[in-house]
N, C-alpha and C positions, 0 to 999 in steps of 0.2 A: 581310320574313318570308314564306317560301314555304309553310310549314305553316299549315293552317287551324285556329285555336284553337276549342275547343268552346265553344258558347254555350248557357247554360242559360236556357230560356224558361219563366218562371213564369206559369202560368195559374191564378188563383184562381177557383173556381167555387162558386156557390150558386144552385141552381135555374136553371141556365144553358141549359136545353135549347132555348130559343127561337132563340138565335143561335150556339150553340156549334159546330155543324157548319160554318157559314161561317167562323168564327174559325179552327178547326182547318184547314180547307182553305186558308186564306190562309197559314198557317204551313207546311204541306206544300209549297205552291207556291213557296217561297223559292228563289232562285237560289243562296243560300248554304246548303249542306246539312249542315254539321257542327254540329248542334244536338241538344239533348235538350229534351223538354217535361216540366216538372214540373207535374202537375195536382194542386192542393190543393183537394179537395172539402170544403167547409165544411158538411157534413151536409145535402146536398141531399135533397129528397124527390121530385124529378122524375126524368127519364130521363138526367140528366147522366152518370152512371157507364156506362150502357148505350151512350150515344153514343161516349164515349171508347173503350170496349172494342171497339166495332164496327170500329174502324180497324185493329186488330191490327198496330199500328206499333211496331217494336222501340225506337224513340227515345222512346216515351211512358213516363212513370213516373207512376203514379196513387197518390195517398195520400188516405185518408178520415180526416178529423179526428175525434177522439174526442168533441168537443163543438163547437158553433158558437161562433166567436170574432169579434171585430172584424177588419176587413180588415187593419189594420196587423199585428196578431198573427198572422193567417193567413199573410201574406206572410213574416214572420220565420220561421215554422215551415217554410214551403216552402224558404226560402233555406238552411236547415240541411241540405237534401238535395241541393243542386246539386253537380255535378261540373265545371262549366264554368270556363274561364279568365275569361269574361265572363258576365254575366247581364242579363236584361231582363224586364220585365213586359209581358204581353199580356193585356189584359182580355178576359173571355170573351164580350163583345159587341162587340169591335173587330175590324177587318180591317187587314192590312198589304199594302202594295204588294209585288210579287214581289221587288224588289231591296232592301227595307228592311234586312234583316240584313247583306247584302253592303255596302251603303252605310255602315252604322254601323261595321262592321269596318274598312273602308277608312279612315274618319276616324280611328278609334282607332290603327290601325297606321301611318298616314302623317303624322299631325299631332302626335303625342305627347299628345293629349287624354286625359283620364281619365274623361270622361263625355260621352255623346251624348244629346241629348233633342230632341224636336220638339213643336211646338204643334199639329200636324195629325195 
């Protein structure tokens, strides 16, 4: 496959300002660049929305929940808004190595796997 499929990266946020900038920076630094970030803000009361907006990144899509919900429901709501062929979750306090998405796409495209996961 020569075309790069779009990957939807779902980032659920709730008062995530402490680590969010580092998380976003690790996403932007990916060697695989055909992605969109779906930010589902679960009614944060901190500067989460301001941090996301400060990037002025066209691949970012921000949604503010009408009410605070459990993480599973919040993830399902975010998944309703993806455009990607593939999707993944990036917690708002996690970091990715720069080749993470590229490595996942290589596995999916070259092995016939339907799911890629990591313990690390």
